[in-house]
N, C-alpha and C positions, 0 to 999 in steps of 0.2 A: 546614482547606481550603487547596487551592492553585488558583490561577487563572492560565490562561495565554491569549494570543491566537493563535488558530490561523495567521493571516498570518505572525507572527515565525517560523513553522517552514517557510514556502513559499520554500526558497530552491532556485535553478535552476542548473545547470552546463551549459555546452554539450559538456562531455565525456562525463558519463554521469548518470544518473538519482541524485537524492540520497534520503537518508532521513535524517530528524531525529526523534529520540526526544524525545518529550513527558513521559512517566511510564513508570516501571517501578516496579512495587509487588508485592510479592511474586512470583506466578507469572504476571501480568498485566503487558502493555506496550502502549502507545500510542503511535503514531508518524504521520509524514506522509513519504509516498513523493511526490517532485516529478520530474516528467518533461518534458523539452522535446520537441517534435515527433519521432517517428522513434525515440526512446528506449524500450528495453524491459527489462522484468523478465524472466530466464530461467524456465524451467520447474522447479518446486519444490513439495514437500510440507512440511505443518506438522505432523509427527505428534504425535498425541494433544492436537492444539489445535485450537479453533474460530478461524475468522477472520472478523472483520466489517471491511467496508470501506463507506466514504462517500465518493463521487465529489465533491471539494469545487467544482472548478473544471475545465472542459475537458469533452473527450470522448475515447474510446478503445476499446480492444478487450481484454476479458479473454477468455483461453483457459482453460477448465476440461477437463482429461481430453480435450485436443485438440479441443474444440468452442467455436469463437469466438462471442462475443456483445458486441454494441455497448452501450456504457455511455456515459452522459451526466451532467452536473452535477446533483446531486441523487438519484442512483441510490444504493440502499443494497445491499448485498450480503452474503450469508453463504458462506463456503467452508469444506467439512468437511474434518477431518483427514487423510483419506484420498484426497482430491480432489487432482490435481496442477493447480497454477496457474501461469500465466505472464499477463503483461501489456504491453500496446503502446500508447503515444501514438499512434493513429492519425489524430488531428486536426491541426489547424494551429496550435494555440496552447498554451502550456504546460498542464499538467494536474496536479493534486494529489489524492492519495487519502489520507483518514484511516483508519488501520488499527488494530484492537484485535485482539491475540492473546490468547485467555483463558488460555494457559499458555505459557510461554517453552519452546519446544522444546529450545533450549540458549543459551549466553550470545551466540552469534553474531548471534541475531535480536533482540537488544535493544542494539544499537551503532549509531551514526551511521556512514553510508558515503557 
Protein backbone atom coordinates (compact mmCIF):
# COMPACT_ATOMS: atom_id res chain seq x y z
CA UNK A 1 0.00 0.00 0.00
CA UNK A 2 1.04 3.57 -0.64
CA UNK A 3 -0.53 6.52 1.10
CA UNK A 4 -0.25 10.16 0.08
CA UNK A 5 -1.93 13.42 1.00
CA UNK A 6 -3.64 15.16 -1.89
CA UNK A 7 -2.88 18.62 -0.50
CA UNK A 8 0.86 17.99 -0.82
CA UNK A 9 0.39 17.88 -4.63
CA UNK A 10 -1.62 21.12 -4.79
CA UNK A 11 1.19 23.45 -5.86
CA UNK A 12 0.28 26.60 -7.78
CA UNK A 13 2.39 28.85 -10.00
CA UNK A 14 1.61 32.36 -11.17
CA UNK A 15 3.30 31.58 -14.52
CA UNK A 16 1.30 28.55 -15.70
CA UNK A 17 -0.73 25.61 -14.47
CA UNK A 18 1.18 22.81 -12.72
CA UNK A 19 0.93 19.05 -12.92
CA UNK A 20 2.11 16.87 -10.05
CA UNK A 21 2.26 13.11 -10.60
CA UNK A 22 1.10 11.09 -7.60
CA UNK A 23 1.28 7.55 -8.99
CA UNK A 24 2.54 5.92 -12.15
CA UNK A 25 1.85 2.20 -12.01
CA UNK A 26 1.92 0.05 -15.12
CA UNK A 27 -0.26 1.75 -17.72
CA UNK A 28 -2.16 3.91 -15.22
CA UNK A 29 -1.22 7.30 -13.82
CA UNK A 30 -2.82 9.64 -11.29
CA UNK A 31 -1.90 13.29 -10.92
CA UNK A 32 -3.13 16.70 -9.84
CA UNK A 33 -3.53 19.66 -12.19
CA UNK A 34 -3.41 23.03 -10.41
CA UNK A 35 -4.66 26.25 -11.96
CA UNK A 36 -4.61 29.85 -10.81
CA UNK A 37 -7.55 31.98 -12.03
CA UNK A 38 -7.39 32.45 -15.80
CA UNK A 39 -4.93 29.62 -16.43
CA UNK A 40 -5.91 26.98 -18.94
CA UNK A 41 -5.09 23.56 -20.34
CA UNK A 42 -5.06 23.66 -24.17
CA UNK A 43 -7.29 21.36 -26.26
CA UNK A 44 -5.96 17.81 -26.55
CA UNK A 45 -6.99 14.15 -26.71
CA UNK A 46 -5.95 11.05 -24.77
CA UNK A 47 -5.82 8.32 -27.44
CA UNK A 48 -6.89 4.84 -26.25
CA UNK A 49 -7.28 6.19 -22.71
CA UNK A 50 -10.20 6.86 -20.43
CA UNK A 51 -9.83 10.00 -18.29
CA UNK A 52 -11.45 10.42 -14.87
CA UNK A 53 -11.42 13.80 -13.12
CA UNK A 54 -12.46 15.05 -9.70
CA UNK A 55 -12.71 18.78 -9.06
CA UNK A 56 -10.95 18.96 -5.69
CA UNK A 57 -11.29 22.68 -5.13
CA UNK A 58 -12.51 25.72 -7.04
CA UNK A 59 -14.70 26.03 -10.12
CA UNK A 60 -14.01 26.32 -13.81
CA UNK A 61 -14.98 25.37 -17.33
CA UNK A 62 -14.25 22.09 -19.07
CA UNK A 63 -14.55 22.16 -22.84
CA UNK A 64 -15.30 18.84 -24.53
CA UNK A 65 -15.37 18.87 -28.34
CA UNK A 66 -15.85 22.67 -28.24
CA UNK A 67 -18.81 22.43 -25.82
CA UNK A 68 -18.15 24.24 -22.50
CA UNK A 69 -19.58 22.98 -19.20
CA UNK A 70 -19.20 24.61 -15.83
CA UNK A 71 -17.74 22.44 -13.06
CA UNK A 72 -17.34 23.00 -9.35
CA UNK A 73 -15.78 21.40 -6.29
CA UNK A 74 -16.90 17.80 -5.88
CA UNK A 75 -17.88 17.23 -9.52
CA UNK A 76 -16.69 13.92 -11.01
CA UNK A 77 -16.13 13.69 -14.77
CA UNK A 78 -15.32 11.07 -17.38
CA UNK A 79 -13.75 11.98 -20.74
CA UNK A 80 -13.56 9.35 -23.49
CA UNK A 81 -10.45 8.65 -25.50
CA UNK A 82 -11.76 10.25 -28.70
CA UNK A 83 -13.10 13.42 -27.06
CA UNK A 84 -11.03 16.60 -27.30
CA UNK A 85 -10.66 18.19 -23.89
CA UNK A 86 -9.57 21.64 -22.69
CA UNK A 87 -9.92 23.28 -19.29
CA UNK A 88 -10.05 26.85 -17.98
CA UNK A 89 -10.05 28.09 -14.40
CA UNK A 90 -12.85 30.58 -14.97
CA UNK A 91 -13.28 31.11 -11.23
CA UNK A 92 -11.69 33.61 -8.89
CA UNK A 93 -9.78 31.15 -6.68
CA UNK A 94 -7.14 28.46 -7.29
CA UNK A 95 -8.51 25.21 -8.69
CA UNK A 96 -7.18 21.64 -8.51
CA UNK A 97 -8.23 18.58 -10.51
CA UNK A 98 -7.41 15.02 -9.47
CA UNK A 99 -6.93 13.08 -12.72
CA UNK A 100 -6.60 9.36 -13.46
CA UNK A 101 -5.61 8.10 -16.91
CA UNK A 102 -6.53 4.44 -17.39
CA UNK A 103 -3.67 4.00 -19.85
CA UNK A 104 -0.75 6.33 -20.43
CA UNK A 105 -0.88 7.40 -24.12
CA UNK A 106 2.82 8.35 -24.00
CA UNK A 107 5.42 9.00 -21.31
CA UNK A 108 4.82 12.77 -21.69
CA UNK A 109 1.44 12.29 -19.97
CA UNK A 110 3.13 10.95 -16.82
CA UNK A 111 5.60 13.77 -16.13
CA UNK A 112 5.48 16.76 -13.82
CA UNK A 113 5.23 20.13 -15.52
